[in-house]
N, CA and C of each residue as an Amber inpcrd file, in Angstrom:
protein
   462
 105.3700000 103.8060000  88.3620000 105.8220000 102.9120000  87.3190000
 104.6430000 102.2970000  86.5660000 103.5360000 102.0230000  87.3000000
 102.4030000 101.4090000  86.6200000 101.7540000 102.3680000  85.6320000
 101.8300000 103.6870000  85.8890000 101.2650000 104.6590000  84.9570000
 102.0390000 104.6550000  83.6440000 103.3620000 104.6470000  83.7460000
 104.1900000 104.5910000  82.5370000 103.9500000 103.2780000  81.7890000
 103.8560000 102.1810000  82.5290000 103.5770000 100.8900000  81.9030000
 102.2420000 100.8900000  81.1950000 101.2130000 101.4690000  81.8150000
  99.8860000 101.5170000  81.1880000  99.8850000 102.3950000  79.9360000
 100.6520000 103.4910000  79.9570000 100.7210000 104.3570000  78.7760000
 101.3910000 103.6260000  77.6210000 102.5470000 103.0060000  77.8950000
 103.2420000 102.2490000  76.8510000 102.3840000 101.0920000  76.3540000
 101.7190000 100.4170000  77.2930000 100.8440000  99.2960000  76.9410000
  99.7290000  99.7610000  76.0180000  99.0680000 100.8640000  76.3860000
  97.9260000 101.3670000  75.6220000  98.3410000 101.7260000  74.2000000
  99.4760000 102.4010000  74.0590000  99.9080000 102.8680000  72.7430000
 100.3110000 101.7110000  71.8360000 101.0910000 100.7790000  72.3680000
 101.6720000  99.7560000  71.5020000 100.8930000  98.4510000  71.4220000
 100.0260000  98.1580000  72.3940000  99.3610000  96.8530000  72.3880000
  97.8900000  96.9440000  72.7720000  97.5920000  97.6180000  73.8580000
  96.2570000  97.6030000  74.4350000  95.1730000  98.1990000  73.5620000
  95.4640000  99.3280000  72.9200000  94.4480000  99.9990000  72.1160000
  93.9960000  99.1230000  70.9610000  94.9480000  98.4780000  70.2960000
  94.6120000  97.6560000  69.1310000  93.8520000  96.4030000  69.5380000
  94.2580000  95.8000000  70.6320000  93.5310000  94.6200000  71.1020000
  92.1420000  95.0260000  71.6070000  92.0510000  96.1840000  72.2410000
  90.7640000  96.6970000  72.7100000  89.7970000  96.8810000  71.5310000
  90.2710000  97.4860000  70.4510000  89.4140000  97.6920000  69.2790000
  88.9500000  96.3680000  68.6870000  89.8670000  95.4030000  68.5780000
  89.5030000  94.0960000  68.0110000  88.4750000  93.3810000  68.8910000
  88.6560000  93.4350000  70.2030000  87.7200000  92.7690000  71.1120000
  86.3600000  93.4560000  71.1130000  86.3450000  94.7840000  71.0410000
  85.0670000  95.5020000  70.9850000  84.3300000  95.2080000  69.6840000
  85.0570000  95.1250000  68.5710000  84.4330000  94.7780000  67.2970000
  83.8320000  93.3730000  67.3670000  84.5740000  92.4300000  67.9240000
  84.0510000  91.0650000  68.0820000  82.8390000  91.0580000  69.0110000
  82.8680000  91.8800000  70.0750000  81.7380000  91.9700000  70.9890000
  80.4920000  92.5130000  70.3220000  80.6530000  93.5210000  69.4820000
  79.5120000  94.0870000  68.7620000  78.9370000  93.0630000  67.7960000
  79.8030000  92.3560000  67.0790000  79.3280000  91.3330000  66.1350000
  78.5720000  90.2290000  66.8790000  79.0800000  89.8150000  68.0400000
  78.3890000  88.7810000  68.8110000  77.0630000  89.2780000  69.3780000
  76.9940000  90.5500000  69.7430000  75.7640000  91.0850000  70.3230000
  74.6620000  91.3040000  69.2910000  74.9940000  91.2340000  68.0190000
  73.9590000  91.3870000  66.9810000  72.9640000  90.2330000  67.0580000
  73.4340000  89.0430000  67.3550000  72.5380000  87.8880000  67.4800000
  72.0950000  87.7480000  68.9250000  70.9220000  87.2080000  69.1260000
  70.4290000  87.0160000  70.4920000  71.2390000  85.9620000  71.2500000
  71.6200000  84.9190000  70.5480000  72.3820000  83.8500000  71.1990000
  73.7700000  84.3260000  71.6050000  74.3360000  85.2460000  70.8520000
  75.7000000  85.6950000  71.1130000  75.8350000  86.7980000  72.1430000
  74.7220000  87.3180000  72.6770000  74.8010000  88.4460000  73.6110000
  75.6590000  88.1400000  74.8470000  75.4920000  86.9970000  75.5270000
  76.3560000  86.7510000  76.6910000  77.8410000  86.6780000  76.3140000
  78.1360000  86.1530000  75.1330000  79.5240000  86.0640000  74.6940000
  80.0550000  87.4360000  74.2890000  79.1870000  88.2820000  73.7200000
  79.5790000  89.6540000  73.4100000  79.8900000  90.4420000  74.6620000
  79.0750000  90.2580000  75.6930000  79.3330000  90.9310000  76.9710000
  80.6570000  90.4410000  77.5630000  80.9540000  89.1520000  77.4080000
  82.2420000  88.6180000  77.8790000  83.3950000  89.2560000  77.1160000
  83.2100000  89.4840000  75.8200000  84.2480000  90.1550000  75.0260000
  84.4810000  91.5740000  75.5280000  83.3990000  92.2640000  75.8950000
  83.5490000  93.6170000  76.4240000  84.2790000  93.6030000  77.7720000
  84.0370000  92.5770000  78.5770000  84.7370000  92.4500000  79.8570000
  86.2310000  92.2470000  79.6210000  86.5700000  91.4070000  78.6530000
  87.9770000  91.1840000  78.3290000  88.5940000  92.4630000  77.7730000
  87.8500000  93.1560000  76.9160000  88.3500000  94.4030000  76.3260000
  88.6360000  95.4420000  77.4070000  87.7790000  95.5120000  78.4050000
  87.9870000  96.4590000  79.5040000  89.2670000  96.1220000  80.2750000
  89.5460000  94.8350000  80.4350000  90.7490000  94.4470000  81.1730000
  92.0150000  94.6810000  80.3680000  91.8950000  94.8070000  79.0570000
  93.0580000  94.9800000  78.1920000  93.5350000  96.4310000  78.1580000
  92.6720000  97.3770000  78.4650000  93.0360000  98.7880000  78.3260000
  94.2300000  99.1940000  79.1870000  94.2130000  98.9040000  80.4630000
  95.2810000  99.3140000  81.3700000  95.4760000  98.2380000  82.4320000
  96.2260000  97.1780000  82.1340000  96.3200000  96.0530000  83.0670000
  97.3050000  96.2360000  84.2130000  98.2380000  97.1730000  84.0990000
  99.2210000  97.3480000  85.1650000  98.5420000  97.8600000  86.4300000
  98.8380000  97.2410000  87.5540000  98.2490000  97.6390000  88.8280000
  96.8800000  97.0460000  89.0750000  96.4950000  96.0560000  88.2940000
  95.1980000  95.4180000  88.4720000  95.3800000  93.9420000  88.7680000
  94.3800000  93.3790000  89.4220000  94.3960000  91.9820000  89.8230000
  93.2820000  91.2480000  89.0850000  93.6300000  90.1690000  88.4040000
  92.6390000  89.3700000  87.6740000  92.3330000  88.1120000  88.4750000
  91.0600000  87.9130000  88.7690000  90.6270000  86.7340000  89.5060000
  89.6330000  85.9580000  88.6450000  89.8670000  84.6620000  88.5440000
  89.0020000  83.8040000  87.7370000  88.2230000  82.8880000  88.6640000
  86.9080000  82.8650000  88.4780000  86.0450000  81.9930000  89.2600000
  85.2650000  81.1140000  88.2850000  85.8430000  79.9700000  87.9460000
  85.2180000  79.0640000  86.9870000  83.8830000  78.5460000  87.5010000
  83.7800000  78.3280000  88.7970000  82.5790000  77.7270000  89.3780000
  81.3710000  78.6550000  89.3690000  81.5730000  79.9480000  89.1100000
  80.4420000  80.8770000  89.0830000  79.4990000  80.5670000  87.9210000
  80.0570000  80.2300000  86.7600000  79.2570000  79.9000000  85.5710000
  79.9400000  78.7740000  84.8030000  79.9200000  77.5540000  85.3130000
  80.6860000  76.4770000  84.6620000  80.1880000  76.1140000  83.2660000
  78.8860000  76.1740000  83.0340000  78.3580000  75.8040000  81.7170000
  78.7720000  76.8350000  80.6650000  78.6140000  78.1080000  80.9820000
  78.9900000  79.1580000  80.0300000  80.5000000  79.1580000  79.7890000
  81.2930000  78.9520000  80.8470000  82.7410000  78.9050000  80.6700000
  83.1590000  77.7200000  79.8090000  82.4920000  76.5920000  79.9590000
  82.8080000  75.4160000  79.1440000  82.4860000  75.6800000  77.6770000
  81.3160000  76.2640000  77.4110000  80.9470000  76.6060000  76.0370000
  81.9410000  77.6090000  75.4650000  82.3140000  78.5950000  76.2780000
  83.2710000  79.6120000  75.8400000  84.6150000  78.9870000  75.4720000
  85.1240000  78.0940000  76.3270000  86.4200000  77.4740000  76.0690000
  86.3770000  76.6610000  74.7770000  85.2920000  75.9550000  74.5400000
  85.1820000  75.1270000  73.3370000  85.1230000  75.9970000  72.0760000
  84.3570000  77.1020000  72.1140000  84.1520000  77.9060000  70.9180000
  85.2690000  78.9150000  70.6510000  85.6960000  79.6610000  71.6460000
  86.6480000  80.7430000  71.3870000  87.7440000  80.8660000  72.4420000
  87.4860000  80.4330000  73.6380000  88.4270000  80.6710000  74.7310000
  89.7860000  80.0420000  74.5280000  89.8180000  78.8330000  73.9790000
  91.1080000  78.1710000  73.8170000  91.9830000  78.9060000  72.8040000
  91.3670000  79.4800000  71.7600000  92.1490000  80.2240000  70.7640000
  92.6940000  81.5230000  71.3520000  91.8580000  82.2080000  72.1150000
  92.3050000  83.4580000  72.7260000  93.3740000  83.1880000  73.7730000
  93.1870000  82.1360000  74.5680000  94.1600000  81.7720000  75.5840000
  95.4950000  81.4080000  74.9420000  95.4590000  80.5930000  73.9070000
  96.6780000  80.1610000  73.2310000  97.3960000  81.3360000  72.5740000
  96.6490000  82.2220000  71.9210000  97.2980000  83.3820000  71.2840000
  97.9170000  84.3060000  72.3230000  97.2570000  84.4660000  73.4560000
  97.8440000  85.2820000  74.5250000  99.0900000  84.6300000  75.1020000
  99.0900000  83.3090000  75.2390000 100.2930000  82.6260000  75.7270000
 101.4590000  82.7930000  74.7560000 101.1840000  82.7250000  73.4650000
 102.2370000  82.9080000  72.4680000 102.7950000  84.3240000  72.5390000
 101.9000000  85.3200000  72.6050000 102.3650000  86.7110000  72.6940000
 103.1300000  86.9590000  73.9940000 102.6630000  86.3900000  75.0810000
 103.3770000  86.5610000  76.3550000 104.7710000  85.9470000  76.2640000
 104.8810000  84.7810000  75.6320000 106.1880000  84.1580000  75.4540000
 107.1160000  85.0120000  74.6120000 106.5660000  85.6160000  73.5460000
 107.3660000  86.4960000  72.6960000 107.8500000  87.7050000  73.4860000
 106.9650000  88.3130000  74.2720000 107.3550000  89.4680000  75.0630000
 108.3840000  89.0990000  76.1310000 108.2610000  87.9230000  76.7140000
 109.1670000  87.5230000  77.8010000 110.5470000  87.1130000  77.3190000
 110.7630000  87.0350000  76.0250000 112.0980000  86.7090000  75.5090000
 113.0850000  87.8150000  75.8540000 112.6360000  89.0570000  75.8000000
 113.5280000  90.1770000  76.0950000 113.3190000  90.6510000  77.5320000
 114.3340000  91.2420000  78.0880000 114.2590000  91.7680000  79.4530000
 113.2250000  92.8950000  79.5310000 113.2130000  93.7570000  78.5410000
 112.2920000  94.9000000  78.5430000 110.8440000  94.4410000  78.4230000
 110.6070000  93.3380000  77.7380000 109.2420000  92.8780000  77.4990000
 108.6380000  92.0560000  78.6200000 109.4290000  91.6670000  79.6280000
 108.9170000  90.7960000  80.6940000 107.7150000  91.3940000  81.4220000
 107.7270000  92.6770000  81.8150000 106.5260000  93.2150000  82.4810000
 105.2780000  93.1470000  81.6020000 105.4480000  93.3520000  80.3050000
 104.3080000  93.2830000  79.3930000 103.8550000  91.8360000  79.2100000
 104.8060000  90.9190000  79.1660000 104.4570000  89.5070000  79.0840000
 103.6800000  89.0410000  80.2960000 104.0570000  89.5360000  81.4800000
 103.3280000  89.1830000  82.7010000 101.8910000  89.6820000  82.6460000
 101.6840000  90.8550000  82.0640000 100.3270000  91.3830000  81.9400000
  99.5020000  90.5480000  80.9630000 100.1490000  90.0660000  79.9060000
  99.4320000  89.2360000  78.9380000  99.0620000  87.8980000  79.5660000
  99.9390000  87.3550000  80.4210000  99.5830000  86.1320000  81.1480000
  98.3470000  86.3750000  82.0120000  98.2750000  87.5500000  82.6330000
  97.1230000  87.8960000  83.4650000  95.8520000  87.9680000  82.6230000
  95.9530000  88.5750000  81.4480000  94.7990000  88.7020000  80.5630000
  94.3910000  87.3390000  80.0090000  95.3590000  86.4540000  79.8120000
  95.0630000  85.1260000  79.2730000  94.1140000  84.3590000  80.1910000
  94.2660000  84.5430000  81.5110000  93.3490000  83.8790000  82.4510000
  91.9200000  84.3330000  82.2270000  91.7420000  85.6340000  82.0390000
  90.3940000  86.1720000  81.8310000  89.8570000  85.7360000  80.4670000
  90.7330000  85.6390000  79.4750000  90.3050000  85.1860000  78.1470000
  89.8440000  83.7310000  78.1750000  90.4510000  82.9270000  79.0170000
  90.0750000  81.5120000  79.0790000  88.7180000  81.3220000  79.7370000
  88.4630000  82.0160000  80.8450000  87.2110000  81.8540000  81.6030000
  86.6510000  83.2220000  81.9810000  86.0110000  83.9370000  81.0510000
  85.5510000  85.2930000  81.3600000  84.3010000  85.3570000  82.2340000
  83.4890000  84.3010000  82.2240000  82.2550000  84.3280000  83.0080000
  82.5960000  84.0680000  84.4680000  82.2970000  85.0250000  85.3120000
  82.6140000  84.9040000  86.7330000  83.9620000  85.4750000  87.0870000
  84.7370000  85.9130000  86.1050000  86.0430000  86.5090000  86.4140000
  85.8730000  87.9960000  86.6990000  86.8570000  88.5460000  87.3770000
  86.8190000  89.9750000  87.6770000  88.2180000  90.5520000  87.6020000
  88.2890000  91.7930000  87.1760000  89.5450000  92.5250000  87.1300000
  89.3470000  93.7560000  87.9930000  90.1390000  93.8620000  89.0520000
  89.9870000  94.9780000  89.9780000  91.3480000  95.5470000  90.3160000
  91.3360000  96.7210000  90.9080000  92.5920000  97.3290000  91.3290000
  93.2160000  96.4720000  92.4110000  94.5130000  96.2450000  92.2910000
  95.1980000  95.4590000  93.3160000  95.4520000  96.3480000  94.5230000
  95.4510000  95.7610000  95.7290000  95.6600000  96.5680000  96.9280000
  97.0570000  97.1600000  96.9540000  97.1450000  98.3590000  97.5100000
  98.4520000  99.0140000  97.6030000  99.3080000  98.2960000  98.6290000
 100.5800000  98.1780000  98.3120000 101.5130000  97.5510000  99.2460000
 101.9250000  98.5740000 100.2910000 101.9690000  98.1370000 101.5360000
 102.3960000  99.0290000 102.6010000 103.8510000  98.7510000 102.9300000
 104.4700000  99.7150000 103.6030000 105.8550000  99.5200000 104.0290000
 105.9000000  98.4440000 105.0990000 107.0170000  97.7590000 105.1950000
 107.1530000  96.6610000 106.1350000 107.0150000  97.1700000 107.5660000
 106.1360000  96.5260000 108.3220000 105.9600000  96.8730000 109.7220000
 104.8930000  97.9160000 109.9790000 104.2990000  98.4830000 108.9330000
 103.2430000  99.4750000 109.1350000 101.9730000  98.9840000 108.4770000
 100.8640000  99.4700000 108.9620000  99.5680000  99.1010000 108.3950000
  99.1160000 100.2060000 107.4630000  98.6250000  99.8360000 106.2650000
  98.1840000 100.8440000 105.3040000  96.8200000 101.4130000 105.6750000
  95.9900000 100.6350000 106.3550000  94.7030000 101.1250000 106.8240000
  94.3150000 100.3500000 108.0730000  93.1950000 100.7060000 108.6520000
  92.8000000 100.0960000 109.9180000  92.3630000  98.6500000 109.7640000
  92.0420000  98.2130000 108.5360000  91.5890000  96.8390000 108.3530000
  92.7480000  95.8540000 108.2320000  93.9800000  96.3540000 108.0640000
  95.1320000  95.4790000 107.9490000  95.5660000  95.0390000 109.3420000
  95.6150000  93.7310000 109.5900000  96.0250000  93.2780000 110.9200000
  97.5210000  93.4830000 111.1330000  97.8830000  93.8930000 112.3070000
  99.2810000  94.0580000 112.6700000  99.6680000  92.8700000 113.5340000
 100.7180000  92.1530000 113.1330000 101.1440000  90.9550000 113.8330000
 102.3070000  91.3040000 114.7430000 102.2080000  90.9150000 116.0010000
 103.2720000  91.1890000 116.9650000 104.3550000  90.1290000 116.8290000
 105.5800000  90.5290000 117.1000000 106.7090000  89.6180000 117.0750000
 106.9150000  89.0880000 118.4890000 106.6170000  87.8180000 118.7120000
 106.7490000  87.2070000 120.0260000 107.9880000  86.3140000 120.0290000
 108.9680000  86.6900000 120.8570000 110.2210000  85.9560000 120.8640000
 110.2800000  84.8740000 121.9260000 109.5430000  85.0060000 122.9780000
 109.6500000  84.0150000 124.0400000 108.2690000  83.6330000 124.5580000
 108.2350000  82.6140000 125.4010000 106.9690000  82.1450000 125.9510000
 106.3490000  83.1840000 126.8720000 107.1830000  83.9460000 127.5960000
 106.6390000  84.9660000 128.4970000 105.9680000  86.0860000 127.7070000
 106.5230000  86.4130000 126.5190000 105.8830000  87.4210000 125.6690000
 104.5360000  86.9110000 125.1590000 104.4580000  85.6170000 124.8390000
 103.2100000  85.0370000 124.3450000 102.1390000  85.0570000 125.4270000
 102.5350000  84.7680000 126.7010000 101.5660000  84.8080000 127.7850000
 101.0840000  86.2260000 128.0290000 101.9750000  87.1950000 127.9050000
 101.6030000  88.5870000 128.1310000 100.6890000  89.0930000 127.0140000
 100.7950000  88.5300000 125.8280000 100.0040000  88.9860000 124.6920000
  98.5740000  88.4600000 124.7270000  98.3080000  87.3780000 125.4850000
  96.9760000  86.8070000 125.5400000  96.0440000  87.7110000 126.3340000
  94.8100000  87.8910000 125.8710000  93.8770000  88.7250000 126.6290000
  93.4110000  87.9950000 127.8970000  93.1770000  88.7790000 128.9280000
  92.7230000  88.2090000 130.2130000  91.2560000  87.8220000 130.1390000
  90.8930000  86.7130000 130.7690000  89.4920000  86.2640000 130.8150000
  88.7600000  87.0290000 131.8940000  87.4860000  87.3120000 131.6300000
  86.6770000  88.0360000 132.6180000  85.8430000  87.1130000 133.4170000
């Protein structure tokens, strides 16, 4: 489902926003002062291409000064426009998944410095572990089961 969502997203919304963000990034990178902001635009543009199946994490504390400058100069406008578009998409049932993706992108638009967009972990079936790093939790129904589950001291 995420592949179909990414294809529809790319054709109708993502490609055009990607082009606009890349153009803004190039214009910002022409000046020396604008290079960090241009790189932030490229980071946002990368997250706009195919947002379905990805996780956006914002870490404001990684670069608080740059994020504050960003919010004052451009971040609030980008955040607000993304919120408006997400609201428009969420009016219809069909647009809700796309609106949710725009909400995700809005977080990165607000604070791009220190944020990351990565693939979200695959969900495993209930009761099974998807890999060896996933902890398996035992179901303990009684006190005797809890005592039996404790490791013995040496």
